[in-house]
N, C-alpha and C positions, 0 to 999 in steps of 0.2 A: 406500496411501491418499493422496489428494491434498488439500492444504489451501491456501487463499489466506490469506496473512498481509498485511493491509492496514495502511498507516500513515496516520493521520489527523493533519493538520497544523493548527496554530493559528498564523497569521502573527504575532500579537502575542507569542507565546512565542518564536518564532524570532528576531524582531527584538530581543528582550531579551538574547539570547545574545551573548557576545563572539566576535570573529573566531576565537579559538583554540577555543572550544567548537564553533563551526560546523565548523571544520576537523576536529575530533575526530569529529564525527558522520559526515562524509564518509569519513574514514579507517576508521571503524568499519564502515561499510557495505561498503567495499572488502574488508576482512578477512572480513566475514561472507559476502560473495559467494564469495570464494575457498574458504572452509571448506565452503560448501554444494556448490561444484563438486567439491572433493576427496572429499566424502562421497557424491557422486552423487545428492544429494537436490534439487538445484536444477533446476527445469524452465525457468523464465524469471523475470525481474524487469524492472520498468519503473518509471520515475519520470515523473510527470505535470507539465505546466506549471501555473502558477497559474490558478485558475478565471476570472480576469478575461479570459483568452484563450480561454475556452470559448464554445461556442454551444449553444443548446438547440433541438432540432428537434421540432416537433409537427405533426400532420396534422389539419387542420380542414376539413370539407366536401371531403375528397379532395385538398386542397392543402397542401403543406408550408409551414410557417411557421418561420422561423429568427429567434431573438432572441439578442442578445449576452449574455454573462455566465453565471454559474452558475445551475443550476436552482433552488436554494434559497438564500436569504440565510442565512448561517451563519457563526459564528466559526471553524469547522473545515471542512476539506475533505480529500478523498482526495488524498494526495500521491504515492502509489506503492504497489507491491505486490510480493510474492514469491509465485510459485506453486511449491510444493514437493511432492515425493512422498516420504513417510516412513512409518515403521512404524505409527504410531498418533497419536491426539490428544495424548497426553502428550509425545511427541517433538516434535510441532509446537509445543506450548506452550514446551517447553525451548528450541527454536530461536528462537521469537519473543522470548523473554526476553533473547536475545543481541543483538537489534537495538538500536543506540544510542538510538533514540527512546524506547524503553520506560523508560529511566532518567531521562527528562526530564518533570517534572511539567507537565501541560497538553498533552502530546502523547499520542496513543493508538496502540496496536498491537492489532489484532483478528485472531483466528484463526477461520477458518470452513472446515469441510470442504466439498469440492466434491461437489455432489450428482450431477451428470452432466457428462460431457465427450464431445464427438463423438457425441452421441446415445445414449450408453450410460449407463444409471442405475447408480450405485455401490451396492453392497450394504451 
């Protein structure tokens, strides 16, 4: 079964962390990635830039319109994700609990099963 583990970032929470705490998060992700590779459960992982560098694309009257910035004004934004392949939802939750962000109040880690990939519906 495939699951998307997404990390939701609150910049105010990150800004309040010490340099040592920020470094520990980075090191924790590095160790987590290696553990997922070793177990064969990692499909891919990506970190995303700050939403201030994003653009929103919409089509109106057949013409694309591009605006700067995030789609929604929000305190939190999607900071990155892990796409994993593991036995079941319980294992996905167990893995998500090992992500350093999960231990920091104000940051969120969400687990969602992949419904389909490459056109194939998951059972």
